[in-house]
DOTOR-447032 format. One line per 4 residues: number of its first residue (from 1); their letters; for each residue y, x, z of N, C-alpha, C, O. Coordinates in nm, 2 decimals, padded with zeros to 4 digits. Example, Ala and Ser with C-alpha at 12.3 -4.5 7.8 and 13.67 -1.06 7.14 Angstrom:
BEGIN
1	AS	-00.57 01.32 00.78 -00.45 01.23 00.78 -00.33 01.32 00.78 -00.33 01.42 00.85; -00.22 01.28 00.71 -00.11 01.37 00.71 00.00 01.29 00.79 00.11 01.34 00.80
! end
This chain:
BEGIN
1	VQVA	-00.23 00.84 -01.62 -00.25 00.82 -01.48 -00.27 00.67 -01.45 -00.19 00.59 -01.51; -00.37 00.65 -01.38 -00.39 00.51 -01.33 -00.39 00.49 -01.19 -00.43 00.58 -01.11; -00.34 00.37 -01.14 -00.34 00.34 -00.99 -00.40 00.19 -01.00 -00.36 00.11 -01.07; -00.49 00.17 -00.91 -00.56 00.03 -00.91 -00.58 -00.01 -00.76 -00.64 00.07 -00.68
5	ESGG	-00.53 -00.13 -00.72 -00.54 -00.18 -00.59 -00.68 -00.27 -00.58 -00.72 -00.33 -00.68; -00.73 -00.27 -00.47 -00.85 -00.37 -00.45 -00.83 -00.41 -00.29 -00.77 -00.34 -00.21; -00.90 -00.52 -00.25 -00.92 -00.55 -00.11 -00.85 -00.67 -00.06 -00.88 -00.72 00.05; -00.76 -00.72 -00.16 -00.67 -00.84 -00.12 -00.77 -00.96 -00.09 -00.90 -00.94 -00.09
9	GLVQ	-00.71 -01.07 -00.05 -00.79 -01.17 -00.02 -00.71 -01.28 00.07 -00.59 -01.27 00.10; -00.80 -01.38 00.13 -00.74 -01.48 00.21 -00.78 -01.45 00.34 -00.90 -01.44 00.36; -00.70 -01.44 00.45 -00.74 -01.42 00.59 -00.66 -01.51 00.68 -00.56 -01.56 00.64; -00.71 -01.54 00.79 -00.63 -01.62 00.89 -00.54 -01.54 00.99 -00.56 -01.42 01.01
13	IGGS	-00.44 -01.61 01.03 -00.35 -01.54 01.12 -00.42 -01.46 01.22 -00.52 -01.51 01.27; -00.39 -01.33 01.25 -00.44 -01.24 01.35 -00.57 -01.17 01.29 -00.63 -01.09 01.36; -00.60 -01.20 01.17 -00.72 -01.14 01.10 -00.67 -00.99 01.04 -00.56 -00.96 01.05; -00.77 -00.93 00.99 -00.75 -00.80 00.93 -00.80 -00.77 00.78 -00.90 -00.84 00.74
17	LRLS	-00.75 -00.69 00.71 -00.77 -00.66 00.58 -00.76 -00.51 00.56 -00.67 -00.45 00.62; -00.83 -00.46 00.48 -00.81 -00.31 00.41 -00.78 -00.32 00.28 -00.87 -00.36 00.20; -00.66 -00.27 00.22 -00.66 -00.26 00.09 -00.68 -00.12 00.06 -00.66 -00.02 00.14; -00.73 -00.10 -00.07 -00.75 00.04 -00.13 -00.69 00.05 -00.26 -00.68 -00.04 -00.34
21	CTTS	-00.63 00.19 -00.28 -00.56 00.22 -00.40 -00.64 00.34 -00.46 -00.64 00.45 -00.40; -00.70 00.32 -00.56 -00.77 00.43 -00.61 -00.69 00.49 -00.73 -00.63 00.41 -00.81; -00.70 00.62 -00.76 -00.61 00.67 -00.86 -00.69 00.78 -00.95 -00.79 00.83 -00.90; -00.64 00.80 -01.06 -00.70 00.91 -01.15 -00.59 01.01 -01.18 -00.48 00.97 -01.20
25	EIIF	-00.62 01.13 -01.19 -00.53 01.23 -01.23 -00.42 01.27 -01.14 -00.33 01.34 -01.18; -00.43 01.21 -01.02 -00.32 01.23 -00.92 -00.36 01.32 -00.80 -00.46 01.29 -00.74; -00.29 01.43 -00.78 -00.33 01.54 -00.68 -00.24 01.49 -00.57 -00.12 01.50 -00.59; -00.29 01.45 -00.44 -00.22 01.40 -00.34 -00.11 01.51 -00.28 -00.01 01.47 -00.22
29	SNYE	-00.14 01.64 -00.30 -00.05 01.73 -00.27 00.09 01.72 -00.35 00.19 01.77 -00.30; 00.08 01.66 -00.47 00.19 01.65 -00.53 00.28 01.51 -00.56 00.39 01.50 -00.62; 00.20 01.41 -00.48 00.25 01.28 -00.50 00.28 01.21 -00.36 00.22 01.23 -00.26; 00.38 01.14 -00.36 00.40 01.05 -00.23 00.32 00.92 -00.28 00.34 00.87 -00.39
33	MGWY	00.24 00.85 -00.19 00.17 00.74 -00.22 00.21 00.63 -00.11 00.21 00.66 00.01; 00.25 00.51 -00.17 00.31 00.42 -00.10 00.26 00.28 -00.13 00.21 00.25 -00.25; 00.26 00.18 -00.03 00.22 00.04 -00.04 00.35 -00.04 -00.06 00.44 -00.02 00.02; 00.38 -00.13 -00.14 00.48 -00.22 -00.15 00.43 -00.36 -00.15 00.31 -00.38 -00.18
37	RQAP	00.52 -00.45 -00.12 00.47 -00.60 -00.14 00.59 -00.68 -00.18 00.71 -00.64 -00.17; 00.54 -00.80 -00.24 00.64 -00.88 -00.31 00.60 -01.03 -00.27 00.49 -01.08 -00.31; 00.69 -01.10 -00.19 00.66 -01.22 -00.16 00.73 -01.32 -00.25 00.83 -01.29 -00.30; 00.68 -01.45 -00.28 00.74 -01.53 -00.36 00.90 -01.56 -00.33 00.94 -01.61 -00.23
41	GKQR	00.98 -01.53 -00.45 01.12 -01.56 -00.43 01.19 -01.44 -00.36 01.31 -01.44 -00.33; 01.11 -01.33 -00.33 01.18 -01.22 -00.26 01.16 -01.09 -00.35 01.09 -01.09 -00.45; 01.24 -00.99 -00.31 01.23 -00.87 -00.37 01.12 -00.77 -00.31 01.10 -00.78 -00.19; 01.07 -00.69 -00.39 00.96 -00.60 -00.36 01.03 -00.50 -00.26 01.14 -00.44 -00.28
45	EMVA	00.94 -00.49 -00.14 00.97 -00.40 -00.04 00.89 -00.31 00.01 00.77 -00.33 00.00; 00.92 -00.19 00.05 00.85 -00.11 00.10 00.76 -00.14 00.22 00.81 -00.20 00.32; 00.65 -00.11 00.21 00.55 -00.15 00.34 00.51 -00.02 00.42 00.52 00.00 00.54; 00.47 00.08 00.33 00.43 00.21 00.41 00.42 00.33 00.30 00.38 00.31 00.18
49	IIRP	00.45 00.45 00.34 00.46 00.57 00.24 00.39 00.68 00.31 00.42 00.70 00.43; 00.31 00.75 00.24 00.24 00.88 00.30 00.28 01.00 00.21 00.25 00.99 00.09; 00.33 01.09 00.26 00.38 01.20 00.17 00.27 01.31 00.16 00.17 01.31 00.22; 00.30 01.41 00.08 00.20 01.51 00.07 00.18 01.59 00.20 00.07 01.65 00.23
53	DYTI	00.29 01.59 00.26 00.28 01.67 00.41 00.22 01.58 00.51 00.23 01.62 00.63; 00.17 01.46 00.48 00.12 01.37 00.57 00.22 01.30 00.67 00.18 01.23 00.76; 00.36 01.31 00.65 00.45 01.23 00.69 00.44 01.11 00.66 00.41 01.08 00.54; 00.47 01.00 00.75 00.45 00.85 00.71 00.57 00.78 00.76 00.63 00.81 00.86
57	TYAD	00.60 00.69 00.68 00.72 00.58 00.69 00.65 00.45 00.69 00.57 00.42 00.60; 00.68 00.37 00.79 00.64 00.22 00.78 00.75 00.14 00.79 00.85 00.18 00.85; 00.76 00.02 00.73 00.86 -00.09 00.75 00.85 -00.14 00.89 00.74 -00.16 00.94; 00.97 -00.16 00.94 00.97 -00.21 01.08 00.88 -00.33 01.11 00.83 -00.34 01.22
61	SVKG	00.86 -00.41 01.00 00.80 -00.53 01.02 00.65 -00.51 01.04 00.58 -00.61 01.07; 00.60 -00.37 01.00 00.46 -00.37 01.01 00.42 -00.26 01.11 00.30 -00.24 01.14; 00.52 -00.19 01.17 00.49 -00.09 01.26 00.39 -00.14 01.38 00.42 -00.24 01.44; 00.28 -00.06 01.41 00.20 -00.10 01.51 00.09 -00.18 01.46 -00.02 -00.17 01.52
65	RFTI	00.09 -00.24 01.36 00.00 -00.33 01.29 -00.07 -00.27 01.16 -00.19 -00.30 01.15; -00.01 -00.21 01.09 -00.05 -00.15 00.96 -00.08 00.00 00.97 -00.02 00.07 01.05; -00.17 00.06 00.90 -00.20 00.21 00.90 -00.23 00.24 00.76 -00.32 00.18 00.70; -00.15 00.34 00.71 -00.18 00.41 00.58 -00.25 00.53 00.60 -00.21 00.61 00.69
69	FRDS	-00.35 00.56 00.51 -00.42 00.68 00.54 -00.48 00.72 00.38 -00.48 00.64 00.29; -00.51 00.85 00.38 -00.55 00.91 00.24 -00.70 00.94 00.27 -00.74 00.98 00.38; -00.77 00.93 00.17 -00.90 00.99 00.14 -00.90 01.07 00.03 -00.92 01.02 -00.08; -00.87 01.19 00.04 -00.85 01.29 -00.08 -00.96 01.31 -00.15 -00.96 01.33 -00.27
73	GKGA	-01.08 01.31 -00.08 -01.22 01.33 -00.16 -01.24 01.22 -00.24 -01.30 01.24 -00.35; -01.20 01.11 -00.22 -01.23 00.99 -00.30 -01.12 00.94 -00.40 -01.12 00.84 -00.47; -01.01 01.04 -00.38 -00.89 01.01 -00.44 -00.84 00.87 -00.42 -00.81 00.80 -00.51; -00.83 00.82 -00.30 -00.79 00.68 -00.26 -00.69 00.69 -00.15 -00.68 00.78 -00.07
77	VHLQ	-00.62 00.60 -00.14 -00.51 00.57 -00.02 -00.55 00.42 00.03 -00.56 00.32 -00.04; -00.56 00.42 00.15 -00.59 00.27 00.20 -00.47 00.22 00.29 -00.39 00.30 00.33; -00.46 00.10 00.32 -00.38 00.04 00.40 -00.46 -00.06 00.49 -00.50 -00.17 00.45; -00.46 -00.02 00.62 -00.56 -00.10 00.71 -00.44 -00.20 00.77 -00.34 -00.16 00.83
81	MNTL	-00.47 -00.33 00.75 -00.37 -00.43 00.81 -00.44 -00.50 00.93 -00.56 -00.55 00.91; -00.38 -00.52 01.04 -00.43 -00.58 01.15 -00.33 -00.67 01.20 -00.21 -00.65 01.17; -00.39 -00.77 01.28 -00.29 -00.87 01.35 -00.19 -00.94 01.24 -00.07 -00.94 01.26; -00.25 -00.99 01.13 -00.18 -01.02 01.02 -00.11 -01.16 01.04 -00.16 -01.26 01.10
85	KVED	00.02 -01.17 00.99 00.11 -01.28 01.01 00.11 -01.36 00.88 00.07 -01.31 00.77; 00.17 -01.49 00.89 00.19 -01.57 00.75 00.28 -01.49 00.68 00.27 -01.47 00.55; 00.38 -01.43 00.75 00.49 -01.37 00.68 00.44 -01.23 00.60 00.52 -01.17 00.52; 00.33 -01.19 00.62 00.26 -01.08 00.54 00.20 -01.12 00.42 00.14 -01.04 00.34
89	TAVY	00.21 -01.26 00.39 00.16 -01.31 00.25 00.23 -01.24 00.13 00.36 -01.25 00.13; 00.19 -01.20 00.05 00.25 -01.13 -00.06 00.15 -01.06 -00.16 00.03 -01.05 -00.14; 00.21 -01.02 -00.28 00.14 -00.94 -00.37 00.15 -00.80 -00.32 00.26 -00.76 -00.28; 00.05 -00.72 -00.30 00.07 -00.57 -00.25 00.05 -00.49 -00.37 -00.04 -00.52 -00.45
93	YCNA	00.14 -00.38 -00.37 00.12 -00.28 -00.49 00.11 -00.15 -00.43 00.17 -00.12 -00.33; 00.03 -00.08 -00.50 00.02 00.06 -00.47 00.12 00.15 -00.57 00.13 00.11 -00.69; 00.17 00.26 -00.51 00.28 00.33 -00.59 00.25 00.47 -00.57 00.20 00.51 -00.46; 00.27 00.54 -00.67 00.25 00.69 -00.67 00.39 00.76 -00.75 00.42 00.73 -00.87
97	VHRF	00.45 00.84 -00.68 00.56 00.92 -00.74 00.56 01.06 -00.71 00.54 01.10 -00.59; 00.58 01.13 -00.80 00.57 01.29 -00.80 00.69 01.34 -00.70 00.80 01.31 -00.71; 00.65 01.42 -00.62 00.74 01.47 -00.50 00.87 01.53 -00.56 00.98 01.52 -00.50; 00.86 01.61 -00.68 00.98 01.67 -00.75 01.01 01.60 -00.87 01.13 01.60 -00.90
101	IRSA	00.93 01.54 -00.95 00.97 01.46 -01.07 00.97 01.32 -01.05 00.87 01.26 -01.07; 01.07 01.27 -01.01 01.08 01.14 -00.96 01.05 01.03 -01.07 01.00 00.92 -01.04; 01.08 01.06 -01.18 01.04 00.97 -01.31 00.91 00.97 -01.32 00.86 00.87 -01.38; 00.83 01.06 -01.27 00.67 01.05 -01.28 00.64 00.94 -01.17 00.62 00.98 -01.05
105	EYWG	00.64 00.83 -01.20 00.62 00.69 -01.10 00.52 00.61 -01.18 00.53 00.59 -01.30; 00.41 00.57 -01.10 00.32 00.49 -01.14 00.28 00.36 -01.03 00.26 00.38 -00.91; 00.28 00.25 -01.09 00.24 00.13 -01.02 00.09 00.08 -01.06 00.04 00.10 -01.17; 00.04 00.01 -00.97 -00.07 -00.06 -01.00 -00.04 -00.23 -01.01 00.07 -00.27 -00.98
109	LGTQ	-00.12 -00.30 -01.05 -00.10 -00.44 -01.09 -00.09 -00.52 -00.97 -00.02 -00.62 -00.98; -00.13 -00.49 -00.86 -00.11 -00.57 -00.75 -00.24 -00.62 -00.71 -00.33 -00.63 -00.79; -00.24 -00.67 -00.57 -00.36 -00.75 -00.52 -00.30 -00.86 -00.42 -00.21 -00.83 -00.34; -00.34 -00.96 -00.43 -00.28 -01.07 -00.34 -00.35 -01.09 -00.22 -00.47 -01.10 -00.21
113	VTVS	-00.25 -01.09 -00.11 -00.30 -01.11 00.03 -00.23 -01.24 00.08 -00.11 -01.26 00.09; -00.32 -01.32 00.11 -00.27 -01.46 00.16 -00.32 -01.48 00.32 -00.44 -01.47 00.35; -00.23 -01.49 00.41 -00.25 -01.52 00.55 -00.22 -01.66 00.57 -00.11 -01.71 00.56; -00.34 -01.73 00.61 -00.31 -01.88 00.65 -00.32 -01.92 00.79 -00.39 -01.86 00.87
117	S	-00.25 -02.02 00.81 -00.24 -02.08 00.96 -00.35 -02.17 00.97 -00.37 -02.24 01.07
! end
């Protein structure tokens, strides 16, 4: 199983970016898909999760600004990030975990998002 992120980059405060996570061998009806991030000197934190039943959880810090959604036809999960803040700067990781077999968990290598002032 492979998970790969793309779409990171440098953006100014208030700008937007869309991150994409492409997968192989993952059936979205069996996996929770999530975006996590890790800023320098900080622990990795959950940003958004979308579950097989389409329920979604967002971190409080991104509610109303970020949107997670699936494109099942393309085997992709996207994170639309709007109104970006300097504190959104981090490496963003895509995560896939089986809904029943929690040890079946996969991470991408991450993509850097830098928000500049």
